[in-house]
ZADO-567992 format. One line per 5 residues: number of its first residue (from 1); for each residue x, y, z of N, C-alpha, C. Coordinates in Angstrom, 3 decimals, m for minus. Layout:
// residues N
NUM = X,Y,Z,X,Y,Z,X,Y,Z  ...;
// end
This chain:
// residues 60
1 = 111.045,79.676,94.569,111.472,81.056,94.622,110.559,81.846,93.687  110.276,83.070,94.087,109.469,83.943,93.243,110.286,85.198,92.944  110.233,85.635,91.703,110.914,86.861,91.289,109.835,87.916,91.084  109.894,88.978,91.891,108.976,90.102,91.734,109.608,91.141,90.838  108.832,91.688,89.909,109.268,92.809,89.092,108.474,94.014,89.568;
6 = 109.185,95.048,90.022,108.542,96.256,90.548,108.186,97.217,89.414  107.275,98.156,89.655,106.874,99.109,88.613,108.031,99.915,88.014  109.109,100.130,88.773,110.248,100.896,88.251,111.231,100.041,87.452  110.915,98.742,87.277,111.757,97.853,86.483,112.762,97.059,87.293  112.957,97.398,88.566,113.860,96.620,89.408,113.168,95.321,89.815;
11 = 113.921,94.431,90.432,113.336,93.161,90.841,113.970,92.668,92.138  113.323,91.699,92.743,113.870,91.027,93.917,113.373,89.588,93.914  114.003,88.772,94.727,113.634,87.365,94.849,113.149,87.104,96.271  112.087,86.303,96.409,111.546,85.947,97.716,111.270,84.448,97.740  111.479,83.814,98.892,111.099,82.406,99.012,109.585,82.276,98.856;
16 = 109.166,81.300,98.112,107.739,81.124,97.834,106.907,80.980,99.104  107.451,80.350,100.136,106.667,80.137,101.358,106.375,81.429,102.120  107.020,82.559,101.759,106.741,83.832,102.426,105.636,84.623,101.733  105.211,84.169,100.565,104.194,84.875,99.784,102.806,84.391,100.193  101.941,85.324,100.572,100.575,84.967,100.955,99.593,85.098,99.798;
21 = 99.786,86.099,98.932,98.830,86.317,97.845,99.420,87.242,96.793  98.943,87.106,95.561,99.181,88.051,94.477,97.812,88.309,93.877  97.418,89.587,93.791,96.071,89.915,93.341,96.005,91.338,92.809  94.882,91.701,92.221,94.629,93.051,91.748,93.808,93.766,92.816  94.293,94.938,93.251,93.588,95.668,94.305,92.416,96.469,93.747;
26 = 91.779,97.252,94.612,90.589,98.035,94.219,90.891,99.059,93.127  92.149,99.523,93.064,92.545,100.511,92.064,93.008,99.869,90.757  92.982,98.537,90.691,93.392,97.825,89.494,94.885,97.558,89.407  95.617,97.825,90.494,97.058,97.583,90.513,97.339,96.146,90.931  98.380,95.556,90.344,98.828,94.223,90.732,99.653,94.372,92.002;
31 = 99.286,93.656,93.043,99.969,93.745,94.331,100.250,92.354,94.870  101.153,92.295,95.825,101.435,91.053,96.517,101.426,91.307,98.015  101.016,90.304,98.752,101.099,90.346,100.216,102.066,89.251,100.626  103.091,89.639,101.396,104.134,88.697,101.808,104.524,88.957,103.252  105.130,87.969,103.864,105.626,88.120,105.230,106.880,88.997,105.226;
36 = 106.971,89.907,106.178,108.147,90.763,106.322,109.343,89.917,106.745  110.522,90.308,106.313,111.741,89.569,106.641,111.993,89.518,108.142  111.553,90.552,108.875,111.765,90.579,110.327,110.661,89.852,111.096  109.783,89.185,110.356,108.684,88.391,110.922,107.673,89.231,111.711  107.570,90.525,111.369,106.633,91.415,112.051,105.215,91.311,111.491;
41 = 105.031,90.496,110.481,103.711,90.314,109.896,103.724,90.574,108.403  102.575,90.424,107.777,102.508,90.626,106.325,102.466,92.104,105.948  102.922,92.396,104.743,102.793,93.732,104.177,102.419,93.596,102.715  101.834,94.628,102.159,101.362,94.618,100.771,102.155,95.646,99.978  102.533,95.293,98.746,103.309,96.186,97.907,102.927,95.986,96.449;
46 = 103.067,97.039,95.653,102.721,96.993,94.233,103.827,96.316,93.443  103.425,95.507,92.457,104.365,94.870,91.548,103.881,95.061,90.115  104.800,94.911,89.187,104.457,94.974,87.764,104.226,93.570,87.221  104.895,92.583,87.829,104.767,91.199,87.403,105.552,90.297,88.323  105.488,89.006,88.048,106.245,88.046,88.847,106.483,86.785,88.040;
51 = 107.485,86.021,88.455,107.785,84.721,87.869,107.982,83.738,89.004  107.504,82.535,88.847,107.803,81.465,89.787,108.954,80.680,89.178  110.080,80.623,89.906,111.300,80.029,89.393,111.456,78.599,89.884  112.021,77.764,89.045,112.257,76.362,89.397,113.475,76.247,90.308  113.425,75.325,91.235,114.564,75.090,92.127,115.754,74.563,91.316;
56 = 116.942,75.066,91.614,118.163,74.585,90.979,118.413,75.101,89.586  117.594,76.043,89.088,117.778,76.599,87.755,118.314,78.010,87.908  119.388,78.358,87.184,120.008,79.681,87.266,119.331,80.634,86.300  118.949,81.804,86.801,118.355,82.853,85.980,119.208,84.106,86.086  119.451,84.759,84.970,120.215,86.031,84.975,119.340,87.161,85.414;
// end
């Protein structure tokens, strides 16, 4: 599981197998490319950070 932290401080969790890449774009922003939940293809969005979480471990 991966926990994305968005620039506004909110967060979400995504299954690791849906993540294609995390990188810095041309403007120097940290972004991720992931598969859309509706399986319509990948999309790219800005993030502030991320954590890779261990299976079976509870995080607040």
